[in-house]
N, C-alpha and C positions, 0 to 999 in steps of 0.2 A: 606408756603399754597401752594401747586404746583397746578400748573393750565397748563388743558388740554382741548383738541383742546374742547371738550363735554365741557366744562365750557364755552367756550368760543362761541360758539356757541350757548347755551343758553342763554347768558349774552347777542350777542347782537339780540336775536329771542323776546327779552322778553326788549331791548329797542326801540326795531321797535315795538312793540304790544305796548308799554304807548307812545309813538311819536302819529301812529296815532289816537288812543284815545281818545290825549287831541285832532287835529283840526278835532273833526267828531260832539264837539261844535256848535249844531246851531243856538242858538239865545243867547250868550251870551259875553256882550257888554264889562263889564265889572273883569276885572285879578278877579279867587277866589284867597283864602289864599292860602299859601301852606301848604301841606300837610307833613307830613312824615312817612314813612314807614320804621317801622323795620323789620329785619331779613332779608332783600337785599341788598347782597353788593355793598361797594357802588365804588366801582372799575372803573375808564372813563377807557371806550374798542374806541380806533380809531378806525374809519369805515369810509369807501369807503365811499362820497355820491353818494346816487342812485334818479330818478329821482321816486315820487308815482302814478300813474294812476289819471288820473282826476278820483272823487268822486259823486257823489250827495250828497246833504241834507240828512239821511232817514230823513223817513214821520211818526211823530207822535203812528203811530200801528207798524212800526214795534220796534225786538225786538234789541239791546243794546248788544254785551256778547265782556268779554274780551276775547275772543279766537281770534290764531293768526289763519289768513282766507289757510295757507299753512301748508304743517305739517312739520315741523323746522327740518333744513339737516343735513344731520351725516356722519360724515367725516372721514373718514380710519384714523388713522396712519399710517405716516411712516416712515421706520428707516434709519436713515443717513445714506444717501452713503459720500463713502467713496473719497472727494475731493484733495487731499495731495498730488501737482503733477502738480495736473491738470491748466491748462488758469484761475487766475482769474474771468474774465468775460464769462467762460461759469461750475465753479464752480456754478459759482452765478447763473447764469441761473437756471442749472442743480437743485441747494436743492434749488429755489421759484418754477420749475413749480409739484415738490413733499410740492408742503404746504407751508414754509418755509420758516421762516421772518429770515432777512441777518445783519451777521454784519460786517462790512468788516476793519479790520487792520492794517497798518503798521508792520509789522512781526522784521523790522531795530530800533533798538536804538533812531532812529531821530520821531518817530510817524506823518511819511507825512498824511498828505488825499493822496487817494485813485481817481484821479481824472480821468484816463485813466487808467479803472482798464485790459486794450487789453493788455498791455504793463505791468506782473503782474504775477507773479506763487502765488499757493498757497504755505505755507511752515506744517502749523499746523493747529484741526478746533479745537473744542468746543463745542458737547460734538466729541467724538468718535462716529467712524464708528458704524456702526450697532444699535446706541443709540435708542428707543422709546421712546413714550410719552414728546416731548420733540417742541413747539416751535420757538423756535429759535435758529442757528445757526450761532457762530463765524468762521470765515472763516480768516487768516492772514495770509500775504501778505510779495514780495520781488518783485523785478524790477527785470527782468526776466537777464537784465547784474546781477544782485545780488545772493549771494550762501544763504541757510537757512542756 
């Protein structure tokens, strides 16, 4: 199954809507039984913690809806830039600024962890430059004194 940014955005929006509706229960001291919903993907999507604005409990005359209060965010898909030959830190910053998640690996046989990414250079990347409809880019780097 191919996951696009639109699918990811829809899943995150749905998760926030469900969480917001669960917090609106005015007087339910005892927990209700868990309900199973079919037809909804069960993929867990990591999200950044956010702080919700303070809300007041709805009065009995207010109607509660399951629609989100804000329109869904639409994300344009970016093409993957060519970062081969760049400084590892600069390549990582460029990819993240374009909305990609970045996996970083040692391109050498040692399998080292990249701790100080300013001392590394990118040897190859996956997917290739120009690819679109992807969320994650892997960059494979070696130390500046080493050759690819």
